[in-house]
C-alpha positions in Angstrom: 69.6 67.5 59.4 66.5 67.9 61.7 68.1 65.6 64.3 71.4 67.4 64.1 69.7 70.7 64.8 67.8 69.2 67.7 71.1 67.8 69.1 72.9 71.1 68.9 69.9 72.9 70.4 69.8 70.4 73.3 73.5 70.7 74.1 73.2 74.5 74.1 70.2 74.4 76.3 71.8 72.0 78.7 75.0 74.2 78.9 72.9 77.3 79.4 70.8 75.7 82.1 73.9 74.6 84.0 75.1 78.3 84.0 71.7 79.7 84.8 70.9 77.4 87.7 71.3 79.5 90.9 73.8 77.8 93.3 72.0 76.2 96.2 68.6 76.9 94.6 65.7 75.6 96.7 63.9 73.4 94.2 60.7 71.7 95.5 61.5 68.4 93.9 58.6 66.5 95.4 56.1 69.0 94.1 57.6 69.1 90.6 57.4 65.3 90.4 53.9 65.2 91.9 52.7 67.7 89.3 54.0 65.6 86.5 52.5 62.4 88.0 49.0 63.9 87.9 48.7 63.0 84.3 48.3 59.3 85.0 46.5 59.3 88.3 43.0 58.9 86.7 43.8 55.8 84.8 46.2 53.9 87.1 45.3 51.3 89.7 46.4 51.9 93.3 46.9 49.6 96.3 43.2 49.8 97.1 42.1 49.0 93.5 40.8 45.4 93.3 42.6 44.5 90.0 45.8 42.6 89.2 48.6 44.9 88.1 52.3 45.3 87.9 54.3 48.5 88.1 57.6 48.9 86.3 59.8 51.9 87.2 62.4 53.8 85.3 65.4 52.0 86.8 64.0 48.6 86.1 63.3 49.8 82.5 66.8 51.1 82.0 68.4 47.9 83.3 67.0 45.9 80.3 66.6 48.5 77.6 69.2 47.7 75.0 67.3 47.9 71.7 64.5 45.4 72.0 61.0 46.6 71.4 58.7 47.3 74.4 57.0 43.9 74.5 60.3 42.2 75.3 60.7 44.5 78.3 57.4 43.2 79.7 57.9 39.6 78.8 58.7 38.4 82.4 55.5 39.9 83.9 52.7 37.5 84.7 50.6 35.9 81.9 52.6 37.6 79.0 53.8 36.0 75.8 55.6 37.9 73.0 56.3 37.5 69.3 58.9 38.7 66.9 58.7 38.5 63.1 62.5 39.0 62.7 63.2 36.5 65.5 65.4 38.8 67.7 63.0 41.3 69.1 63.9 44.3 66.9 61.3 45.3 64.3 57.7 44.0 64.4 56.9 42.6 67.8 53.6 41.9 69.6 52.4 41.4 73.1 49.7 39.0 74.3 48.3 38.9 77.8 46.3 35.9 79.1 46.1 34.7 75.5 44.4 37.8 74.2 45.8 39.3 71.0 47.3 42.9 70.7 44.0 44.4 69.4 42.4 43.8 72.7 45.1 45.4 74.9 44.6 49.1 75.7 47.8 51.2 75.5 48.1 54.8 76.6 50.9 57.3 77.0 50.0 60.0 79.6 46.5 58.8 79.5 46.3 59.4 75.7 45.5 56.4 73.4 48.3 54.9 71.4 46.3 52.0 69.8 45.7 52.5 66.1 42.1 53.6 66.0 41.1 51.3 63.1 43.0 48.1 63.9 43.0 48.6 67.7 46.6 47.3 67.7 49.6 49.1 69.0 52.4 49.0 66.4 55.4 49.3 68.7 57.8 49.6 65.8 56.0 52.9 64.9 57.0 54.3 68.3 60.5 52.9 68.3 62.6 53.5 71.5 59.7 55.3 73.2 60.6 53.2 76.2 63.8 55.3 76.6 61.6 58.2 77.4 59.2 56.4 79.8 59.2 57.2 83.5 57.1 54.3 84.5 54.4 52.0 83.3 51.7 49.9 84.8 50.3 46.7 83.3 46.7 45.9 84.4 45.6 42.4 83.6 42.0 41.7 82.7 39.5 44.5 82.2 41.4 46.8 84.6 40.1 50.3 85.5 38.4 52.7 83.0 40.8 54.4 80.6 40.7 56.2 77.2 40.8 54.6 73.8 40.4 50.9 72.8 38.5 48.6 75.1 40.7 46.4 77.4 39.9 42.7 76.8 43.1 41.3 78.1 45.2 44.0 79.6 46.0 47.7 79.9 49.5 49.1 79.4 49.6 52.6 80.9 52.8 54.5 80.3 53.9 57.8 81.7 56.6 59.6 79.8 59.6 60.7 81.7 59.6 63.6 84.2 61.7 66.6 83.5 64.6 66.3 85.9 65.7 68.9 88.4 69.3 69.1 87.2 71.0 69.4 83.8 72.5 66.3 82.3 73.7 64.6 79.1 73.7 60.9 78.7 74.8 58.5 76.0 73.7 54.8 75.7 75.4 52.5 73.2 74.7 48.9 72.5 75.7 46.4 69.8 75.6 42.7 69.2 74.4 39.7 67.2 72.9 40.1 63.7 74.5 43.6 63.3 72.1 44.8 66.0 72.9 48.2 67.4 71.3 51.0 69.5 72.6 54.6 70.0 70.6 57.0 72.3 71.6 60.5 73.3 69.7 61.8 76.3 69.8 65.4 77.5 68.0 67.8 79.9 68.4 71.4 81.1 67.1 70.7 84.5 64.8 73.4 86.0 65.8 76.9 84.9 65.0 79.5 87.5 62.8 76.8 89.2 60.2 77.2 86.4 61.2 75.9 83.0 62.9 72.8 81.6 63.6 71.0 78.4 64.4 67.3 78.0 64.7 64.8 75.2 66.6 62.2 73.4 67.7 61.1 69.9 67.8 57.4 69.0 69.0 55.2 66.2 68.3 51.4 66.2 69.1 48.9 63.6 69.4 45.2 63.0 69.7 42.7 60.1 67.4 40.3 62.0 67.8 36.7 62.7 65.7 35.7 59.7 67.2 36.3 56.3 66.8 40.0 55.2 64.5 40.7 58.2 66.3 44.1 58.7 65.1 47.1 60.6 66.1 50.7 60.5 64.5 52.7 63.2 65.1 56.4 64.0 63.3 58.6 66.5 63.5 61.6 68.8 61.6 62.7 71.9 61.4 66.3 73.0 59.5 68.0 75.8 59.4 71.5 77.3 57.7 72.3 80.6 56.6 75.2 82.8 56.3 74.6 86.5 54.4 77.1 88.7 53.6 76.7 92.4 50.6 74.4 91.6 50.6 74.3 87.8 52.5 72.4 85.2 52.2 72.8 81.4 54.1 70.5 79.1 54.5 70.3 75.4 55.7 66.9 74.2 56.5 65.7 70.7 58.1 62.5 69.5 58.8 61.3 66.0 59.5 57.8 64.7 60.5 56.5 61.3 60.8 52.8 60.5 61.9 50.8 57.5 61.6 47.0 58.0 62.0 44.2 55.5 59.0 41.9 55.4 59.2 38.8 57.5 55.5 38.1 58.1 55.0 35.1 55.9 56.7 32.7 58.4 58.0 29.4 57.1 56.7 25.9 57.0 58.7 23.1 58.5 59.2 21.8 55.0 60.7 25.1 53.9 63.0 25.1 56.9 64.1 21.6 56.1 64.9 22.6 52.5 66.3 26.1 53.0 67.3 26.4 56.7 65.7 27.7 59.8 66.4 31.4 58.9 64.6 31.2 55.5 62.3 34.1 54.7 60.0 33.7 51.8 59.0 37.4 51.7 60.3 39.1 48.5 60.9 35.8 46.7 60.3 35.6 43.0 61.6 33.6 40.0 63.0 35.2 36.9 62.3 33.9 33.3 65.1 31.4 33.7 63.6 29.9 36.8 66.2 31.4 39.2 65.1 32.3 42.7 65.5 36.0 43.3 64.8 38.4 46.2 63.2 41.8 45.8 65.3 44.4 47.5 62.6 46.9 48.3 60.1 44.5 49.9 59.8 46.9 52.8 57.4 48.4 55.3 57.9 52.1 55.8 56.1 54.4 58.3 56.5 57.9 59.7 54.6 58.9 62.9 54.7 62.3 64.5 53.0 62.8 67.9 52.1 66.0 69.7 50.8 66.3 73.3 49.9 69.4 75.3 49.4 68.6 79.0 48.1 70.9 81.7 48.2 69.5 85.3 46.8 71.5 88.2 47.1 71.1 91.9 43.9 72.8 93.2 44.6 72.1 96.9 45.9 69.3 99.0 42.9 67.1 98.1 42.0 68.1 94.5 44.0 68.0 91.3 43.0 67.9 87.6 44.6 67.4 84.2 43.6 68.3 80.6 45.5 67.1 77.5 45.2 67.8 73.8 46.9 65.5 71.3 47.5 65.1 67.6 49.2 62.4 65.7 50.1 62.3 62.0 50.9 59.1 60.3 52.0 58.3 56.8 53.4 55.1 55.4 53.3 52.3 52.9 54.6 48.8 52.3 56.0 47.7 48.9 55.7 44.2 47.7 56.7 42.2 44.6 53.7 40.2 43.5 54.6 37.4 41.0 52.1 35.9 38.6 49.1 38.1 39.4 45.9 38.4 37.4 46.2 42.0 36.1 42.5 42.6 36.0 42.5 42.4 39.8 44.6 45.6 39.8 42.4 47.3 37.1 45.3 47.1 34.6 43.2 45.3 32.0 39.8 43.8 31.4 41.3 40.6 30.2 41.0 38.0 33.1 43.4 35.6 31.4 46.3 38.0 31.3 48.9 37.6 34.1 52.2 39.0 35.0 54.6 40.2 37.7 54.1 43.6 39.3 55.2 45.7 42.3 52.5 47.4 44.4 52.5 49.9 47.2 49.7 50.0 49.8 49.6 53.3 51.6 48.1 54.9 54.7 47.7 58.6 55.4 45.9 59.3 58.7 45.2 61.9 61.3 44.3 61.2 64.9 43.4 64.0 67.4 41.4 64.6 70.5 41.3 65.6 74.1 41.2 63.9 77.5 40.6 65.3 81.0 40.0 64.3 84.6 39.4 65.7 88.0 40.7 63.8 91.0 39.9 64.0 94.7 41.9 62.2 97.4 40.7 62.4 101.0 41.4 60.4 104.1 38.7 57.8 103.4 37.5 58.6 99.9 39.3 58.9 96.5 37.3 59.8 93.4 37.9 60.6 89.7 35.7 62.0 87.0 37.2 61.8 83.6 36.8 61.1 79.9 37.9 61.8 76.4 37.0 62.5 72.8 39.1 61.3 69.9 38.7 61.2 66.2 40.6 59.3 63.5 40.5 60.1 59.8 42.5 57.8 57.5 42.9 57.2 53.8 43.9 53.8 52.4 45.0 53.6 48.8 47.3 51.6 46.5 49.5 52.1 43.5 51.0 49.7 41.0 54.6 50.9 40.9 55.9 48.6 38.2 54.8 45.8 35.9 56.8 43.1 34.1 55.9 41.5 30.8 52.4 40.0 30.8 51.7 36.5 29.6 49.0 33.9 29.1 49.4 30.4 30.6 49.4 27.9 27.8 49.7 24.1 27.5 51.9 22.2 25.1 51.0 19.0 23.3 51.9 17.0 26.4 49.7 19.0 28.7 52.6 20.9 30.3 52.0 24.5 31.2 54.2 27.3 30.0 54.0 31.1 29.8 53.4 32.8 26.5 54.6 36.4 26.8 52.6 39.1 25.0 52.6 42.8 24.4 51.0 44.6 27.5 48.2 47.2 27.4 49.2 50.6 26.0 47.6 52.6 28.8 49.9 51.4 31.7 51.3 54.2 33.7 53.7 53.7 36.6 52.1 54.7 39.9 48.6 53.9 38.7 46.1 53.9 41.6 43.9 50.8 41.8 41.9 51.3 45.0 41.1 54.1 47.6 38.9 54.2 50.6 38.5 56.3 53.7 37.8 55.3 57.3 36.7 57.7 60.1 36.2 56.8 63.7 35.0 58.8 66.6 35.5 57.6 70.2 33.9 59.3 73.2 33.9 58.1 76.8 33.2 59.5 80.2 33.8 57.6 83.5 33.6 58.0 87.2 35.6 56.1 89.8 35.3 55.9 93.6 37.5 54.2 96.3 35.8 54.5 99.7 37.1 53.1 102.9 33.7 52.8 104.7 35.0 50.6 107.5 38.5 50.6 108.9 40.4 48.1 106.6 37.5 47.6 104.2 37.5 49.6 100.9 34.7 49.7 98.2 35.5 50.4 94.6 33.1 51.4 91.9 33.9 52.5 88.3 31.3 53.3 85.7 32.1 54.1 82.1 30.0 55.1 79.1 31.6 54.8 75.7 30.3 55.7 72.2 32.0 54.6 69.0 31.0 55.7 65.5 32.8 54.1 62.5 32.5 54.7 58.8 34.2 53.1 55.8 33.7 54.3 52.3 35.3 53.5 48.9 37.1 50.7 46.9 38.8 48.0 48.8 42.0 46.3 47.5 40.3 42.9 47.6 37.9 41.2 45.2 34.5 39.4 45.4 35.6 36.4 43.3 32.1 34.9 43.3 30.7 37.9 41.5 34.0 39.0 39.8 34.0 42.5 41.1 36.0 44.8 43.4 34.6 45.1 46.9 33.2 48.5 47.8 33.0 49.6 51.4 29.8 51.4 52.3 29.7 50.7 56.1 28.4 52.8 59.0 28.3 51.4 62.5 27.6 53.0 65.9 28.1 51.4 69.3 27.1 52.5 72.7 28.7 50.7 75.7 28.1 50.8 79.4 31.0 49.3 81.3 30.5 48.9 85.1 33.1 47.7 87.6 32.8 46.9 91.3 35.0 45.5 93.9 36.0 45.2 97.6 39.5 45.4 99.1 40.1 44.1 102.7 43.2 44.9 104.7 42.8 42.9 107.9 46.4 43.6 109.1 49.5 45.3 108.0 51.0 43.5 105.0 47.9 41.6 104.2 45.4 42.5 101.4 42.6 40.6 99.8 40.3 41.8 97.1 37.4 40.7 94.8 35.9 42.4 91.8 33.6 42.0 88.8 33.9 44.1 85.7 32.1 44.3 82.4 33.6 45.5 79.1 32.6 45.8 75.5 34.6 46.2 72.3 33.7 47.0 68.7 35.0 45.1 65.7 38.2 46.4 64.1 38.8 47.4 60.5 40.5 44.0 59.9 37.4 42.2 61.3 35.2 44.0 58.8 37.6 43.4 55.9 38.2 39.7 56.7 34.6 38.9 57.3 32.9 40.8 54.5 29.2 39.9 54.2 28.9 38.7 57.8 27.0 40.4 60.6 29.6 41.3 63.1 28.7 41.7 66.7 30.4 43.7 69.4 32.2 41.7 72.0 31.2 41.5 75.7 33.3 40.4 78.6 32.5 39.8 82.2 35.7 39.6 84.3 35.7 38.1 87.8 38.9 38.6 89.8 39.9 37.7 93.4 43.2 37.9 95.0 45.4 38.1 98.0 48.7 39.9 98.6 51.2 39.7 101.4 54.0 42.2 101.9 56.8 41.7 104.4 60.3 43.1 104.8 62.1 40.3 103.0 59.2 38.3 101.4 56.2 39.4 99.3 53.7 37.2 97.5 50.4 37.3 95.8 47.8 35.1 94.2 45.1 36.2 91.7 42.2 34.1 90.4 40.3 35.2 87.3 37.4 34.0 85.2 36.8 35.9 82.0 33.5 35.0 80.3 33.1 36.2 76.8 30.1 36.6 74.4 31.0 37.0 70.7 34.7 37.2 71.4 36.9 37.8 68.4 39.6 35.1 68.5 42.5 34.5 66.1 41.6 31.7 63.7 45.2 30.8 62.8 44.9 32.2 59.3 46.7 35.2 57.9 45.4 37.9 55.6 47.2 39.2 52.5 49.6 41.4 54.6 50.5 38.8 57.2 48.0 40.0 59.9 46.1 37.5 61.9 42.5 36.9 61.0 40.0 36.9 63.8 36.4 35.6 63.9 33.5 35.8 66.3 33.6 32.6 68.5 30.2 32.9 70.2 30.7 31.8 73.9 34.2 31.4 75.3 36.1 31.8 78.5 39.5 32.3 80.0 40.1 31.2 83.6 43.3 30.8 85.6 45.4 31.5 88.6 48.4 33.9 88.7 51.1 33.6 91.4 53.8 36.1 92.2 56.5 36.0 94.8 59.7 37.8 95.7 62.3 37.0 98.4 65.2 39.3 99.4 67.0 37.7 102.3 70.1 39.9 101.9 71.1 43.3 100.3 72.9 41.5 97.5 70.3 38.9 96.4 66.7 38.9 95.3 64.6 36.1 93.9 61.4 36.8 91.8 59.1 34.3 90.3 55.6 34.2 88.8 53.5 31.6 87.2 50.1 31.3 85.4 48.0 28.2 85.1 45.0 28.8 82.8 42.3 27.2 80.8 41.2 29.0 77.6 38.2 27.5 75.7 35.8 28.1 72.9 32.5 26.5 73.9 31.1 25.7 70.4 33.8 26.3 67.8 32.6 25.5 64.2 34.5 24.8 61.0 33.3 24.7 57.5 33.9 21.3 55.8 35.0 20.9 52.2 31.5 19.9 51.2 30.1 23.2 52.4 28.5 21.9 55.6 29.4 23.0 59.1 30.8 20.9 61.9 30.7 21.9 65.6 33.7 20.7 67.5 32.4 21.4 71.0 34.7 22.7 73.8 38.1 23.4 72.2 41.3 25.2 73.2 41.6 28.9 72.1 44.5 29.6 69.8 47.8 31.2 71.1 46.8 30.6 74.7 49.3 28.5 76.7 48.0 26.7 79.7 51.1 27.3 81.7 53.6 30.2 81.9 56.5 30.4 84.4 59.1 33.2 84.9 62.0 33.1 87.3 64.6 35.9 88.0 67.7 35.7 90.2 69.2 39.2 90.9 72.6 39.8 92.4 74.1 43.1 93.3 77.3 44.1 95.1 78.6 47.6 95.1 78.7 48.5 91.4 78.2 44.9 90.1 74.8 43.6 89.0 73.8 40.3 87.5 70.4 38.9 86.5 69.5 35.3 85.5 66.1 35.3 83.8 64.3 32.1 82.8 61.0 31.6 81.1 58.9 28.6 80.3 55.9 28.9 77.9 53.6 26.0 77.4 52.4 24.6 74.1 50.0 26.8 72.0 47.5 25.7 69.4 47.6 27.6 66.1 43.8 27.1 65.5 40.8 26.8 67.7 40.0 23.3 66.6 42.0 21.4 69.3 43.8 19.6 66.4 47.5 19.3 66.8 48.2 18.4 63.2 46.7 18.1 59.8 47.0 15.1 57.5 48.7 15.6 54.2 47.7 13.3 51.3 50.5 13.1 48.7 50.0 12.4 45.1 51.6 9.0 45.5 49.1 8.0 48.2 51.4 8.5 51.1 50.1 10.4 54.2 52.0 12.6 56.6 51.1 14.4 59.8 52.0 18.1 59.6 52.2 19.9 63.0 49.9 22.8 63.9 51.3 23.6 67.3 53.8 26.1 68.9 55.7 23.7 71.0 56.6 24.6 74.6 60.0 26.1 75.3 62.3 27.1 78.1 64.7 30.0 77.5 67.3 31.6 79.8 68.9 35.1 79.6 72.0 36.3 81.5 72.7 40.0 82.1 76.0 41.2 83.7 76.8 44.9 84.4 79.2 47.1 86.3 78.6 50.7 87.3 81.6 52.8 88.2 82.4 56.4 89.0 85.0 58.2 86.9 84.4 61.9 87.8 88.0 62.6 87.2 87.3 62.1 83.5 84.3 64.4 83.6 81.8 61.6 83.7 79.3 61.3 86.5 79.1 57.5 86.1 79.4 54.8 83.6 77.9 51.4 83.2 79.2 48.6 81.0 77.4 45.3 80.5 76.6 42.3 78.4 73.4 40.4 77.9 73.4 36.8 76.7 70.0 35.9 75.2 68.8 32.4 74.9 71.8 31.2 76.8 71.3 27.5 76.0 70.3 28.1 72.3 66.8 26.7 72.5 65.3 26.3 69.1 61.7 27.4 69.4 59.0 29.3 67.5 57.4 32.4 68.9 54.4 32.6 66.5 52.7 30.9 63.6 49.7 30.3 61.5 47.7 27.4 60.1 45.0 27.2 57.4 44.2 23.6 56.4 41.0 22.3 54.9 38.5 20.2 56.9 36.5 17.1 56.1 35.0 14.1 57.8 37.1 11.1 58.6 36.0 7.5 58.3 34.2 7.7 61.6 32.3 10.9 60.6 34.3 13.3 62.8 35.9 16.5 61.4 39.6 16.3 60.6 42.2 18.8 59.2 43.8 17.8 55.9 45.6 19.1 52.8 46.2 17.4 49.4 49.9 17.4 48.5 50.5 20.6 50.5 53.1 20.7 53.3 53.0 24.5 53.5 49.6 25.2 55.2 51.3 25.8 58.6 53.9 28.5 59.1 56.2 29.3 62.0 58.3 32.3 63.2 61.6 30.9 64.6 63.3 32.7 67.4 67.0 33.3 67.4 69.3 30.8 69.2 72.1 32.1 71.4 72.8 35.8 70.8 74.2 38.8 72.7 74.2 42.5 73.2 77.0 44.5 74.8 76.1 48.0 76.2 77.8 51.1 77.5 76.0 54.0 79.3 77.6 57.3 80.1 76.2 60.1 82.2 77.7 63.6 82.1 
């Protein structure tokens, strides 16, 4: 009903605006757009900023936006890898840059943090189809420039939501294809009414059954903004709402499970009834609702000075429901009898508020550009869980032959559906202030300095949902941590001649542990991470050919790296690695010899290493493995794009190669499985390299006689050659010494200690876009 009201209001506004727009009105288009662009000036890199970055504009976004989550739209930029739980890019997806995981990638919208304050990750599914309302985005690799929110340890993704257009419009985007995937987006705008006011927005519905069994996604959202434009002032109110329901697909599958049940097998929601029949729980879903509000004020003071102030508030509520077979009921405070077991259904819930303010003042002169900015943000989140349902409890017994069986009994009398078994609260305050200067002190030579102070205060109080099994008691959070970080950045940019630019920079960044880091490493003294990032590059820009090379060396102290293990809700566990580094070379080139053909390519060669990775052996002792590859960090990435265009026809051939990736930090490619009959088997712990090609064809035509400004029809063929590859995985073997005394990975009669997330083979989406 709410979306229907919004739709009717939008159509009425668009019609009214069309009538109210004075014929031949003199709209200062450049000034209106410049006012809206002020919001991201402070946090974006420019041509004189000595960092590696990639800009993606609105037209480029629209040409590939057919329902996939935002990471897929950035997958062909340098040093990027992506993951998809469902296997086809709709639902839970993640983005990694230079091997760093999503919790170390800073994401903002209009300069306002989008990372979840506790986990530091950006859950793109909770902002579904936001990309349809994005004007542009910039991906800065490495530390990048100072920004608001989570520390950038691999990249910064800076998004600007779309500008309010000058003219009224209505647009409809439709897409559908494999695995019952579909996307419907209605776009609308009033244009500027009396040169001063405008309303713009969209409604979206996205869905898919997923490549994996039952890995469905139901995603709904809207985006609405209203703006006032004065001669030098812009005030905008923006709100967007997202709801998601996704079936769990985070367990991944072992190669043995794929052999037995097929590549699309999904073990989430599996349980066995009393007759031993395999069943699936229908409500094994993740559900979340997120409402965002932003109030933006951008001011042009004069030709050289501008400023922006923004207030924001986000409200999130959600839960995931899970069938848990054969659980010890005492773990859920259902009984004090530790021998009693039974099936149950639990819900783990989140109810959180995130609010704050950001601001910046920007000066741009002939030889000097400077920014003074900062922000204050606070998060307050409750975490709690309920037991929704319980089956019949039982004791595990043995018969005369020693075979186990379940003896069902009468359950406790005090069981109440919805019984709460844990609750805790986390609060986090994040304050930062920064100053940036770009100074051309000699013709062609530019100096860059960027100084940031950041304070983080974090508290966690209350009962956790996990147990201290050594002491047989529920874990209680009573944690308070404060961090104070100073993050300096310096660099030089040299432009010796037109089209030639060279730069060098050094930057330092710090990052606090996340909630998951605290939960997964209870009892350990966690340290903040520190990164020193050295970058050097050269860019050439000609009429038909452009190219660039960037060298980087990222030296870490106490970096949190993914261990390869998963926690109880399918999230990657990270651990302090001590000393580590990531170094590499990034190449980019583009050639456009004619109007109808363009060739883009980029490649990354890198070396990603932990200097002294340590594992705990089965006898309780530690073994240091020395210099080992970091997990999920391919040594080579290559992207190639051929683009063709003639009149209304457009075609793109996109190819990507991703090198092999280790699932652990041990440098071990497999673990040895010892079967009960004495046989041994090597079980792989690698994401194998893969090469995948996509083909996009589209035609744009004018049909004004039918009342349509233009229409575009197209088809995209994904994974054209049906490569069978895995986009993500996990591994958690045991470790012991082999005959030579060296550490080795092993399991006893267990072929299931390495899981993989298969990607879909050949699939397609057809699309139709209409503009009225």
